[in-house]
KOLVO-860720 format. One record per residue (C-alpha): residue number from 1; residue in one letter; x, y, z. Coordinates in pm, whole numbers. Layout:
<recs>
[rec NUM, a, [X, Y, Z]]
...
</recs>
This chain:
<recs>
[rec 1, m, [-1149, 3838, -1295]]
[rec 2, w, [-1232, 3938, -931]]
[rec 3, m, [-1565, 4066, -1024]]
[rec 4, s, [-1619, 3730, -1176]]
[rec 5, c, [-1501, 3553, -865]]
[rec 6, k, [-1733, 3773, -644]]
[rec 7, l, [-2032, 3681, -867]]
[rec 8, l, [-1956, 3312, -845]]
[rec 9, l, [-1916, 3340, -471]]
[rec 10, v, [-2275, 3501, -433]]
[rec 11, l, [-2410, 3236, -674]]
[rec 12, a, [-2236, 2955, -482]]
[rec 13, l, [-2462, 3052, -178]]
[rec 14, l, [-2766, 3004, -373]]
[rec 15, i, [-2689, 2675, -531]]
[rec 16, t, [-2676, 2314, -436]]
[rec 17, i, [-2335, 2162, -393]]
[rec 18, a, [-2339, 1790, -453]]
[rec 19, p, [-2043, 1525, -478]]
[rec 20, w, [-1962, 1377, -838]]
[rec 21, g, [-2156, 1056, -875]]
[rec 22, g, [-2417, 890, -659]]
[rec 23, s, [-2671, 1057, -431]]
[rec 24, r, [-2623, 1258, -120]]
[rec 25, a, [-2678, 1086, 225]]
[rec 26, e, [-2854, 1330, 446]]
[rec 27, a, [-2918, 1225, 811]]
[rec 28, w, [-2938, 1554, 977]]
[rec 29, v, [-2825, 1828, 743]]
[rec 30, g, [-2516, 1697, 563]]
[rec 31, m, [-2410, 1446, 841]]
[rec 32, p, [-2107, 1253, 724]]
[rec 33, m, [-2225, 899, 687]]
[rec 34, g, [-1990, 589, 627]]
[rec 35, k, [-1962, 249, 758]]
[rec 36, l, [-1896, 216, 1143]]
[rec 37, h, [-1708, -25, 1339]]
[rec 38, v, [-1611, -108, 1703]]
[rec 39, s, [-1278, 11, 1838]]
[rec 40, g, [-1218, -49, 2203]]
[rec 41, k, [-1522, 87, 2391]]
[rec 42, n, [-1649, 313, 2128]]
[rec 43, l, [-1835, 296, 1777]]
[rec 44, v, [-1610, 483, 1553]]
[rec 45, n, [-1617, 596, 1183]]
[rec 46, s, [-1353, 522, 922]]
[rec 47, n, [-1120, 784, 1079]]
[rec 48, n, [-1161, 622, 1419]]
[rec 49, q, [-1360, 914, 1549]]
[rec 50, p, [-1611, 812, 1812]]
[rec 51, v, [-1966, 825, 1685]]
[rec 52, l, [-2307, 824, 1911]]
[rec 53, l, [-2630, 720, 1730]]
[rec 54, n, [-2960, 891, 1815]]
[rec 55, g, [-3288, 720, 1705]]
[rec 56, w, [-3612, 540, 1765]]
[rec 57, h, [-3731, 154, 1789]]
[rec 58, q, [-3965, 69, 1514]]
[rec 59, p, [-4118, -276, 1458]]
[rec 60, s, [-4227, -335, 1102]]
[rec 61, g, [-4593, -460, 1155]]
[rec 62, a, [-4892, -260, 1091]]
[rec 63, y, [-4969, -208, 1456]]
[rec 64, w, [-4664, 1, 1518]]
[rec 65, t, [-4690, 172, 1185]]
[rec 66, y, [-5016, 288, 1035]]
[rec 67, q, [-5215, 87, 1277]]
[rec 68, s, [-5582, 142, 1218]]
[rec 69, s, [-5542, 421, 975]]
[rec 70, n, [-5619, 354, 597]]
[rec 71, y, [-5408, 643, 472]]
[rec 72, y, [-5116, 438, 349]]
[rec 73, l, [-5333, 132, 248]]
[rec 74, n, [-5554, 344, 31]]
[rec 75, l, [-5230, 493, -130]]
[rec 76, h, [-5097, 141, -217]]
[rec 77, g, [-5391, -73, -323]]
[rec 78, n, [-5448, -225, 21]]
[rec 79, n, [-5105, -385, -8]]
[rec 80, r, [-4989, -425, 365]]
[rec 81, h, [-4621, -435, 287]]
[rec 82, a, [-4618, -139, 40]]
[rec 83, a, [-4820, 52, 305]]
[rec 84, t, [-4573, -33, 568]]
[rec 85, l, [-4279, 65, 356]]
[rec 86, a, [-4445, 412, 289]]
[rec 87, y, [-4492, 464, 639]]
[rec 88, l, [-4120, 372, 730]]
[rec 89, k, [-4020, 617, 477]]
[rec 90, d, [-4248, 889, 578]]
[rec 91, i, [-4142, 868, 943]]
[rec 92, t, [-3777, 859, 845]]
[rec 93, d, [-3826, 1166, 664]]
[rec 94, t, [-3969, 1334, 983]]
[rec 95, f, [-3687, 1214, 1217]]
[rec 96, a, [-3408, 1286, 964]]
[rec 97, d, [-3527, 1634, 889]]
[rec 98, t, [-3354, 1925, 1070]]
[rec 99, s, [-3576, 2199, 965]]
[rec 100, p, [-3747, 2390, 1272]]
[rec 101, k, [-4021, 2187, 1416]]
[rec 102, y, [-4271, 2217, 1713]]
[rec 103, g, [-4193, 2573, 1777]]
[rec 104, s, [-3816, 2526, 1799]]
[rec 105, n, [-3542, 2657, 1585]]
[rec 106, h, [-3425, 2311, 1487]]
[rec 107, g, [-3550, 1980, 1389]]
[rec 108, w, [-3476, 1609, 1467]]
[rec 109, n, [-3119, 1480, 1465]]
[rec 110, m, [-3184, 1102, 1439]]
[rec 111, n, [-2951, 878, 1248]]
[rec 112, q, [-3056, 541, 1389]]
[rec 113, v, [-3363, 319, 1361]]
[rec 114, r, [-3400, 7, 1561]]
[rec 115, l, [-3597, -200, 1295]]
[rec 116, f, [-3754, -521, 1416]]
[rec 117, i, [-3901, -780, 1161]]
[rec 118, d, [-4254, -791, 1334]]
[rec 119, r, [-4443, -1103, 1456]]
[rec 120, e, [-4704, -1022, 1196]]
[rec 121, d, [-4482, -1162, 948]]
[rec 122, m, [-4240, -1393, 1133]]
[rec 123, g, [-4483, -1550, 1374]]
[rec 124, d, [-4379, -1592, 1726]]
[rec 125, v, [-4189, -1858, 1913]]
[rec 126, a, [-4392, -1836, 2240]]
[rec 127, a, [-4703, -1871, 2041]]
[rec 128, g, [-4588, -2157, 1830]]
[rec 129, t, [-4650, -1965, 1515]]
[rec 130, y, [-4279, -1930, 1373]]
[rec 131, n, [-4291, -1870, 1018]]
[rec 132, f, [-3950, -1849, 820]]
[rec 133, a, [-4141, -1801, 495]]
[rec 134, g, [-4277, -1473, 640]]
[rec 135, v, [-3938, -1361, 730]]
[rec 136, q, [-3802, -1401, 381]]
[rec 137, t, [-4110, -1213, 219]]
[rec 138, v, [-4108, -905, 455]]
[rec 139, t, [-3723, -889, 409]]
[rec 140, q, [-3773, -880, 39]]
[rec 141, n, [-4072, -641, 23]]
[rec 142, v, [-3992, -420, 315]]
[rec 143, i, [-3665, -458, 488]]
[rec 144, i, [-3435, -436, 199]]
[rec 145, p, [-3592, -155, 27]]
[rec 146, y, [-3615, 34, 353]]
[rec 147, i, [-3247, -23, 430]]
[rec 148, q, [-3176, 128, 90]]
[rec 149, y, [-3394, 417, 154]]
[rec 150, a, [-3255, 486, 495]]
[rec 151, k, [-2899, 511, 366]]
[rec 152, t, [-3020, 795, 140]]
[rec 153, k, [-3113, 971, 457]]
[rec 154, g, [-2797, 896, 662]]
[rec 155, v, [-2991, 647, 889]]
[rec 156, y, [-2817, 351, 1029]]
[rec 157, v, [-3054, 34, 1058]]
[rec 158, v, [-3021, -187, 1375]]
[rec 159, l, [-3191, -502, 1244]]
[rec 160, g, [-3363, -725, 1501]]
[rec 161, l, [-3632, -995, 1558]]
[rec 162, d, [-3949, -941, 1758]]
[rec 163, f, [-3988, -1271, 1902]]
[rec 164, t, [-4132, -1343, 2248]]
[rec 165, l, [-3985, -1643, 2408]]
[rec 166, k, [-4202, -1910, 2576]]
[rec 167, d, [-4186, -1875, 2952]]
[rec 168, d, [-3905, -1635, 2926]]
[rec 169, q, [-3667, -1934, 2839]]
[rec 170, a, [-3439, -1810, 2576]]
[rec 171, t, [-3132, -2065, 2536]]
[rec 172, t, [-3340, -2378, 2417]]
[rec 173, a, [-3188, -2587, 2121]]
[rec 174, s, [-3522, -2522, 1935]]
[rec 175, n, [-3476, -2133, 1972]]
[rec 176, l, [-3121, -2163, 1882]]
[rec 177, q, [-3217, -2325, 1546]]
[rec 178, k, [-3464, -2068, 1466]]
[rec 179, f, [-3217, -1795, 1547]]
[rec 180, n, [-2946, -1935, 1335]]
[rec 181, q, [-3186, -1987, 1051]]
[rec 182, i, [-3287, -1633, 1036]]
[rec 183, w, [-2952, -1476, 1093]]
[rec 184, g, [-2786, -1711, 859]]
[rec 185, y, [-3040, -1612, 599]]
[rec 186, l, [-3028, -1223, 677]]
[rec 187, a, [-2639, -1232, 692]]
[rec 188, s, [-2635, -1400, 337]]
[rec 189, r, [-2834, -1142, 161]]
[rec 190, p, [-2613, -932, -46]]
[rec 191, e, [-2824, -617, 25]]
[rec 192, i, [-2767, -679, 399]]
[rec 193, k, [-2453, -840, 436]]
[rec 194, s, [-2177, -595, 533]]
[rec 195, a, [-2409, -319, 424]]
[rec 196, d, [-2255, 21, 518]]
[rec 197, n, [-2570, 131, 738]]
[rec 198, v, [-2691, -207, 876]]
[rec 199, h, [-2601, -360, 1219]]
[rec 200, f, [-2748, -658, 1391]]
[rec 201, e, [-2929, -690, 1719]]
[rec 202, l, [-2907, -1069, 1799]]
[rec 203, i, [-3189, -1110, 2051]]
[rec 204, n, [-3452, -918, 2215]]
[rec 205, e, [-3480, -973, 2602]]
[rec 206, p, [-3354, -1321, 2652]]
[rec 207, v, [-3479, -1307, 3003]]
[rec 208, k, [-3365, -1646, 3137]]
[rec 209, s, [-3096, -1891, 3047]]
[rec 210, y, [-3037, -2257, 3168]]
[rec 211, a, [-2787, -2370, 3416]]
[rec 212, n, [-2753, -2605, 3704]]
[rec 213, g, [-3090, -2750, 3645]]
[rec 214, h, [-3299, -2443, 3654]]
[rec 215, w, [-3375, -2131, 3447]]
[rec 216, g, [-3251, -1798, 3575]]
[rec 217, g, [-3051, -1484, 3480]]
[rec 218, y, [-3079, -1220, 3747]]
[rec 219, n, [-2798, -1025, 3887]]
[rec 220, g, [-2720, -1158, 4233]]
[rec 221, e, [-2819, -1527, 4203]]
[rec 222, n, [-2565, -1749, 4332]]
[rec 223, d, [-2494, -1904, 3982]]
[rec 224, f, [-2541, -1604, 3768]]
[rec 225, v, [-2195, -1664, 3618]]
[rec 226, d, [-2321, -1993, 3492]]
[rec 227, h, [-2650, -1852, 3345]]
[rec 228, w, [-2433, -1584, 3168]]
[rec 229, n, [-2210, -1841, 3031]]
[rec 230, d, [-2517, -2036, 2879]]
[rec 231, l, [-2658, -1706, 2713]]
[rec 232, r, [-2274, -1645, 2601]]
[rec 233, n, [-2276, -1970, 2428]]
[rec 234, f, [-2606, -1920, 2264]]
[rec 235, q, [-2491, -1578, 2131]]
[rec 236, n, [-2154, -1717, 2017]]
[rec 237, s, [-2343, -1976, 1798]]
[rec 238, i, [-2544, -1687, 1636]]
[rec 239, i, [-2232, -1479, 1590]]
[rec 240, s, [-2049, -1773, 1413]]
[rec 241, t, [-2335, -1826, 1181]]
[rec 242, i, [-2328, -1458, 1099]]
[rec 243, r, [-1945, -1434, 1044]]
[rec 244, n, [-1946, -1767, 840]]
[rec 245, q, [-2161, -1595, 585]]
[rec 246, g, [-1880, -1328, 542]]
[rec 247, a, [-2090, -1049, 705]]
[rec 248, d, [-1879, -804, 914]]
[rec 249, n, [-2189, -596, 1019]]
[rec 250, v, [-2151, -439, 1371]]
[rec 251, i, [-2327, -675, 1620]]
[rec 252, w, [-2526, -559, 1942]]
[rec 253, a, [-2548, -847, 2185]]
[rec 254, a, [-2804, -914, 2463]]
[rec 255, g, [-2785, -935, 2838]]
[rec 256, l, [-3005, -1139, 3082]]
[rec 257, g, [-3320, -1024, 3263]]
[rec 258, y, [-3480, -812, 3000]]
[rec 259, n, [-3153, -674, 2863]]
[rec 260, q, [-3059, -536, 3213]]
[rec 261, f, [-2743, -725, 3318]]
[rec 262, y, [-2395, -696, 3192]]
[rec 263, s, [-2171, -728, 3482]]
[rec 264, l, [-1980, -1031, 3357]]
[rec 265, t, [-1946, -910, 2987]]
[rec 266, a, [-1578, -798, 3035]]
[rec 267, s, [-1459, -1079, 3234]]
[rec 268, h, [-1653, -1341, 3024]]
[rec 269, p, [-1654, -1204, 2677]]
[rec 270, l, [-1821, -1322, 2373]]
[rec 271, t, [-1632, -1495, 2079]]
[rec 272, d, [-1636, -1268, 1759]]
[rec 273, p, [-1332, -1321, 1527]]
[rec 274, l, [-1381, -960, 1411]]
[rec 275, n, [-1432, -811, 1780]]
[rec 276, n, [-1694, -589, 1613]]
[rec 277, y, [-1964, -592, 1872]]
[rec 278, g, [-2109, -402, 2150]]
[rec 279, y, [-2412, -441, 2380]]
[rec 280, a, [-2790, -345, 2350]]
[rec 281, v, [-2919, -242, 2686]]
[rec 282, h, [-3291, -152, 2788]]
[rec 283, w, [-3327, 126, 3033]]
[rec 284, y, [-3639, 198, 3215]]
[rec 285, p, [-3781, 391, 3527]]
[rec 286, g, [-3975, 90, 3621]]
[rec 287, y, [-3675, -106, 3676]]
[rec 288, g, [-3660, 45, 4025]]
[rec 289, a, [-3528, 378, 4015]]
[rec 290, y, [-3810, 586, 3877]]
[rec 291, d, [-3692, 945, 3948]]
[rec 292, n, [-3429, 853, 4196]]
[rec 293, f, [-3078, 951, 4083]]
[rec 294, s, [-2870, 760, 4340]]
[rec 295, i, [-3066, 433, 4259]]
[rec 296, l, [-3033, 496, 3875]]
[rec 297, q, [-2667, 540, 3913]]
[rec 298, d, [-2620, 243, 4123]]
[rec 299, q, [-2812, 34, 3866]]
[rec 300, w, [-2577, 157, 3599]]
[rec 301, n, [-2267, 100, 3815]]
[rec 302, t, [-2380, -248, 3915]]
[rec 303, n, [-2529, -373, 3587]]
[rec 304, v, [-2398, -185, 3287]]
[rec 305, k, [-2076, -9, 3369]]
[rec 306, a, [-1846, -318, 3333]]
[rec 307, a, [-1970, -361, 2980]]
[rec 308, a, [-1953, 38, 2905]]
[rec 309, d, [-1596, 56, 3024]]
[rec 310, k, [-1496, -202, 2737]]
[rec 311, y, [-1761, -203, 2485]]
[rec 312, p, [-1994, 45, 2313]]
[rec 313, i, [-2340, 61, 2457]]
[rec 314, n, [-2661, 102, 2237]]
[rec 315, i, [-2958, 174, 2437]]
[rec 316, t, [-3232, -3, 2215]]
[rec 317, e, [-3528, 88, 2435]]
[rec 318, v, [-3595, 378, 2674]]
[rec 319, t, [-3917, 531, 2740]]
[rec 320, w, [-4040, 768, 3028]]
[rec 321, f, [-4345, 963, 3119]]
[rec 322, k, [-4540, 1032, 3432]]
[rec 323, n, [-4835, 773, 3506]]
[rec 324, k, [-5172, 914, 3568]]
[rec 325, p, [-5495, 746, 3715]]
[rec 326, g, [-5646, 493, 3474]]
[rec 327, d, [-5330, 418, 3291]]
[rec 328, s, [-5245, 52, 3221]]
[rec 329, a, [-5062, -120, 3505]]
[rec 330, y, [-4790, -192, 3247]]
[rec 331, w, [-4713, 171, 3203]]
[rec 332, n, [-4550, 174, 3542]]
[rec 333, l, [-4248, 43, 3365]]
[rec 334, f, [-4232, 398, 3198]]
[rec 335, n, [-4303, 592, 3518]]
[rec 336, g, [-4050, 881, 3526]]
[rec 337, s, [-4036, 1244, 3456]]
[rec 338, n, [-3808, 1442, 3250]]
[rec 339, e, [-3675, 1653, 3561]]
[rec 340, g, [-3612, 1292, 3732]]
[rec 341, f, [-3549, 1011, 3498]]
[rec 342, g, [-3483, 1200, 3197]]
[rec 343, t, [-3208, 1437, 3345]]
[rec 344, n, [-3062, 1162, 3552]]
[rec 345, t, [-3015, 944, 3240]]
[rec 346, k, [-2870, 1233, 3048]]
[rec 347, t, [-2613, 1273, 3323]]
[rec 348, i, [-2519, 917, 3331]]
[rec 349, f, [-2502, 852, 2968]]
[rec 350, n, [-2301, 1187, 2909]]
[rec 351, a, [-2053, 1065, 3171]]
[rec 352, a, [-2008, 734, 3013]]
[rec 353, g, [-1957, 892, 2652]]
[rec 354, n, [-2018, 593, 2447]]
[rec 355, v, [-2381, 530, 2470]]
[rec 356, s, [-2605, 547, 2170]]
[rec 357, i, [-2992, 559, 2212]]
[rec 358, a, [-3302, 428, 2031]]
[rec 359, a, [-3617, 548, 2217]]
[rec 360, h, [-3902, 300, 2264]]
[rec 361, m, [-4089, 388, 2031]]
[rec 362, n, [-4238, 600, 1768]]
[rec 363, g, [-4575, 595, 1942]]
[rec 364, f, [-4431, 754, 2259]]
[rec 365, i, [-4250, 1023, 2051]]
[rec 366, l, [-4522, 1142, 1817]]
[rec 367, e, [-4905, 1192, 1851]]
[rec 368, p, [-5151, 993, 1637]]
[rec 369, g, [-5321, 1153, 1343]]
[rec 370, q, [-5470, 1078, 997]]
[rec 371, r, [-5168, 872, 859]]
[rec 372, s, [-5142, 667, 1167]]
[rec 373, s, [-5357, 601, 1469]]
[rec 374, f, [-5024, 508, 1654]]
[rec 375, a, [-4764, 760, 1558]]
[rec 376, d, [-4839, 996, 1272]]
[rec 377, p, [-4520, 1131, 1090]]
[rec 378, t, [-4670, 1473, 1055]]
[rec 379, a, [-4824, 1507, 1404]]
[rec 380, g, [-4668, 1677, 1713]]
[rec 381, l, [-4465, 1545, 1995]]
[rec 382, k, [-4651, 1301, 2209]]
[rec 383, w, [-4820, 1492, 2532]]
[rec 384, d, [-4612, 1804, 2455]]
[rec 385, g, [-4688, 2068, 2705]]
[rec 386, d, [-4878, 1837, 2941]]
[rec 387, a, [-4692, 1908, 3259]]
[rec 388, s, [-4883, 1623, 3424]]
[rec 389, r, [-4713, 1382, 3184]]
[rec 390, s, [-4369, 1516, 3164]]
[rec 391, a, [-4313, 1294, 2860]]
[rec 392, m, [-3995, 1245, 2681]]
[rec 393, g, [-4087, 1378, 2327]]
[rec 394, r, [-3952, 1717, 2361]]
[rec 395, f, [-3670, 1640, 2598]]
[rec 396, l, [-3544, 1371, 2340]]
[rec 397, f, [-3591, 1636, 2057]]
[rec 398, n, [-3350, 1876, 2240]]
[rec 399, w, [-3117, 1624, 2364]]
[rec 400, y, [-3071, 1460, 2019]]
[rec 401, h, [-2992, 1791, 1882]]
[rec 402, e, [-2741, 1867, 2154]]
[rec 403, r, [-2589, 1525, 2099]]
[rec 404, a, [-2531, 1598, 1719]]
[rec 405, q, [-2323, 1901, 1787]]
[rec 406, s, [-2039, 1670, 1882]]
[rec 407, y, [-2096, 1446, 1568]]
[rec 408, p, [-1742, 1391, 1397]]
[rec 409, g, [-1663, 1630, 1102]]
[rec 410, g, [-1880, 1908, 1207]]
[rec 411, n, [-1795, 2273, 1245]]
[rec 412, g, [-1694, 2307, 1602]]
[rec 413, g, [-1816, 1961, 1650]]
[rec 414, g, [-2167, 2045, 1494]]
[rec 415, p, [-2367, 1939, 1213]]
[rec 416, t, [-2189, 1972, 870]]
[rec 417, t, [-2264, 2039, 522]]
[rec 418, g, [-2118, 1681, 440]]
[rec 419, l, [-1834, 1835, 236]]
[rec 420, v, [-1504, 1662, 251]]
[rec 421, s, [-1176, 1828, 237]]
[rec 422, g, [-993, 1739, -77]]
[rec 423, a, [-1292, 1596, -265]]
[rec 424, t, [-1422, 1690, -603]]
[rec 425, y, [-1766, 1867, -627]]
[rec 426, k, [-1990, 2000, -896]]
[rec 427, i, [-2192, 2307, -842]]
[rec 428, v, [-2570, 2284, -957]]
[rec 429, a, [-2790, 2553, -1013]]
[rec 430, r, [-3126, 2494, -821]]
[rec 431, h, [-3354, 2650, -1080]]
[rec 432, s, [-3193, 2489, -1391]]
[rec 433, n, [-2987, 2194, -1268]]
[rec 434, k, [-2703, 2305, -1486]]
[rec 435, v, [-2354, 2263, -1386]]
[rec 436, i, [-2130, 2580, -1341]]
[rec 437, d, [-1840, 2603, -1614]]
[rec 438, v, [-1569, 2831, -1592]]
[rec 439, p, [-1400, 2862, -1949]]
[rec 440, g, [-1035, 2854, -2009]]
[rec 441, g, [-916, 2612, -1746]]
[rec 442, k, [-972, 2375, -1464]]
[rec 443, i, [-1181, 2482, -1170]]
[rec 444, k, [-1017, 2482, -818]]
[rec 445, t, [-1276, 2496, -530]]
[rec 446, i, [-1183, 2611, -191]]
[rec 447, f, [-1411, 2554, 99]]
[rec 448, s, [-1390, 2693, 435]]
[rec 449, f, [-1659, 2638, 726]]
[rec 450, s, [-1783, 2913, 959]]
[rec 451, n, [-2085, 2914, 1173]]
[rec 452, g, [-2253, 2653, 945]]
[rec 453, a, [-2195, 2880, 648]]
[rec 454, i, [-2035, 2755, 325]]
[rec 455, w, [-1800, 3011, 148]]
[rec 456, a, [-1674, 2910, -188]]
[rec 457, a, [-1416, 3095, -394]]
[rec 458, i, [-1348, 2953, -753]]
[rec 459, l, [-1030, 3019, -908]]
[rec 460, r, [-863, 2900, -1222]]
[rec 461, s, [-586, 2654, -1161]]
[rec 462, g, [-239, 2828, -1120]]
[rec 463, f, [-394, 3173, -1048]]
</recs>
């Protein structure tokens, strides 16, 4: 009997362990995945353990996916939505894969994508081309099937809308009607409503709101509180629309001034009957700190800390790399180095302890290639090894791996096999797909975790 046990132990190290029923969710290797919710200042799992999300920002349009490459179009009969969906799956496979990459001994540890419905389908408010039918079509053909695919990879989808708002004026009645129409539709879809891996980001950069006869919204204005209250009412209306559909998804709310200003969020909170919300914050060198730590820390303390002390924070846009002569003037927004802005940001976020991240965006993480002229899922890290750029790709690659070590359920806080104590498992041979059977009685399986290895001893019940 002991010889049989030893044989089974060796065999167990060579075979797949899979839960009874359903398919496995694999974010990084075996990351436990379940529905998240807000508890106090943290995003937590069903065991009330704090969870941090690592990911990337990904609009759904062709420009932000395959761009001018025909690789995916050729594979899918020139069907734009099918090509987009194929790209999204491909890049998710890359960012959810922990096998060694880029000359390192680890892979990516991403479990979040900020997926924006692109203006290519939904039109744009600022341009007067709003297209609700386009929202419905892309939701059916791309968003819903991608959400379902992302769940099999353990990736949480933060769903948002890629509007730009005319003259930076967010809180108009016309805008509110459009937001409520879209969010009412999305929150009513059974594939999205209360889905385990779907969160909602209400508005992208509502720069200005209306109060006291003028548009404003920058911290330091004499009537900033009135402008915050106007945006608060605007977002409360959208939250009400979502909750009235019965959707309990986590909500990420916005701040004023390009998602910079959150000093009044605790003293003037939003109204959510479920209290299941946090704040989406944008974080760039070009907001004034660049590589200066003291300025960056002051920006956090002044603009964000009040929210972070009470709510979870999701940095849904952050990018940095050093500018070079000939760069677009717009790229000054990103002008920071790994040694300066990157390290300073890491220090501030680590100290806060409740900050999730979605880097902006795939095209500043990966190089272009055959599959995409913007960000090829099979290409290397953007500007990797170019000291003059000091770009964020490898910095994030290593930092996300570090952050994954504290993910709940891991061995010593690290990534796990996904096995849950007390659960029932079948053991399947890789070469034959046959399930191990021990004649003469039930199988009792005991798992222990040591340095990432799985040790299985299989004993007959009562032995």
